[in-house]
C-alpha angles and dihedrals in degrees: 000000000000136000137184130242132195133028136298092282100039113032133148133178128229126195146175141180125248118198112197137162130211111299096021119131119196116199123193134157126210112248109203088193094057093028090224142088112273136189119258123228110286096251093049092047092048087054093054092047092050088047092051093047090048090048092238091146099047096093088066095050127096120251114289122206098237093178086072094050112103115215 
């Protein structure tokens, strides 16, 4: 994953690798103070992970071509 910081004249990219396996959910929140993705409190993170696994957020996502999804 990578993202850019700065403005048009002074921009740099930051990146990092995320290694996950099937069923993993990674939850991070953008911190404008630290200018990076940070972890949430454990209880909040667990709530988001549960919501992802229960597909609670799917209603708000764009269409996905499931015919290309290899199960």
